[in-house]
N, C-alpha and C positions, 0 to 999 in steps of 0.2 A: 200194635198201636204205635203212631207217631206220638213219640213225644214233643211237647209245645216250647218252645223258648220261652224262659221269660227274658222280657224287655224291659230297661233300668228306666226311670219312669225319664230322665234327661233324652234319652235316646228314643221315646217314644214324642216327648215332647215337638224334638227334633224334624223327627219322620212328618208329626201333623205340618208343624210349622212348611217343611217343604212342600209336603199335597195341596197346602193352601195355594202354596207359592205358584205350583204350577197351574193350579187350577185358573188363578190370576192371570196371566202370561198366558195361556195357552188362547189363542183365538178361536172365537166362535162363530160360525158359517149358518145362514138361513138356507135353504135349502132351494125353497118354491124364486126367494134371489138370483141366490146364481143360475136355479135356471131358465128365468127370465131376460138374464142377461147375455145367457148360450142361445138364446133363442132370439134373441136381438141382436146379436152380430150374428150369428149364421146368416139370420134372416140378410141383413148390410150386405152381405156374403157376396149371399144368393140373386140380388136385389141388381146387385151392381156386375155379376155374371149374366144377369139373363137382360139387362140393357146392350149390355155388346152382343150378345147373338141377336135384340131384334134389331142393333146399329147395322150389324153385318148380314141381315137378311134384308134392310134399304138398301147396301148396298150390291143386291145381288147375287151374296153370298149362297152353297146351296148349305142341307145341313149340319153335314158334315165339317166343314171348312170353316163352317163362322162358332161351330161350336171346336175347331180348333187353336182359331184366335183368341175364341172366350179364355180355352184354358193358357194359351200362351201369357196374354193380358196381364190374368189374375197371377199369373209366376212373378211378371216381369215387376206386377205393382207389389207385389205381397216383398220382393225384392228390394224396391226403392225404397219402401216404408221399412224394411230391417236396415237397409243403408242410413236410415237419418233418424232413426232408436222410435217408429213412430209404431212399428207392429208390435214391439215385445207391451208398450202401453196397452196394446187396443186388446193382446190378447190374455193378459191380466187384467184386464175390464170383463171383456167374454169366455173368458177360459176354455172351454170343448166346442163351443159355439167359434171361435175364432181358429181352436187348431186343431179339428178333423178335416175342411174341406184343404183342397189342395194348396192353398194360399198357406198353412201353417207345413205341410210338407216345406213350401219355398223357403220358408221362413227358415225349418230348420235344416235345409240345407246351408244356405246361405247365412245363419249366425256365427258359427266356429267361422266360417271364412274369412271374417270383417274383424270375429274377434283374434285371428293369426296371427293378419296383415296390420291391427293393434301393436297386438305382441312381439311382434317380428323384428320391430325397433329397439328395443329391450333387450330379446333374446340374441341375434344375430348379431354382429358387427359386423359393418362392413371387410374389415379384412376378414373376417372369416367367409366370407362370400365364398364362394367357388364362381372361376369366368365359366358366361354362358355361351 
């Protein structure tokens, strides 16, 4: 049998206040709302991709070439939007709907590069750079 520890009334009151504080500051999320936002974000990305495919087919590209151009342009658009700090805001809105497609991959590759470039000026002084 496990012995129960006696908790002082002051400690119990502190624990209760802490639990109420945690419950108060913990954000609540609505699953249906998040799913709808992910659906809209993913659908918007797919709609842009479909528009690129349709435009490429009107230019006379075959299906494979049009798909390649679509992927390339979606990645380029994602990197440019990441550079202007717009894609992270879109990803915060859309959640997995914005992070799962190829644009999310491009964002995850480009964001650290941009962050490193910002920090490089702070971390590496010009006198520390090696001649190229």
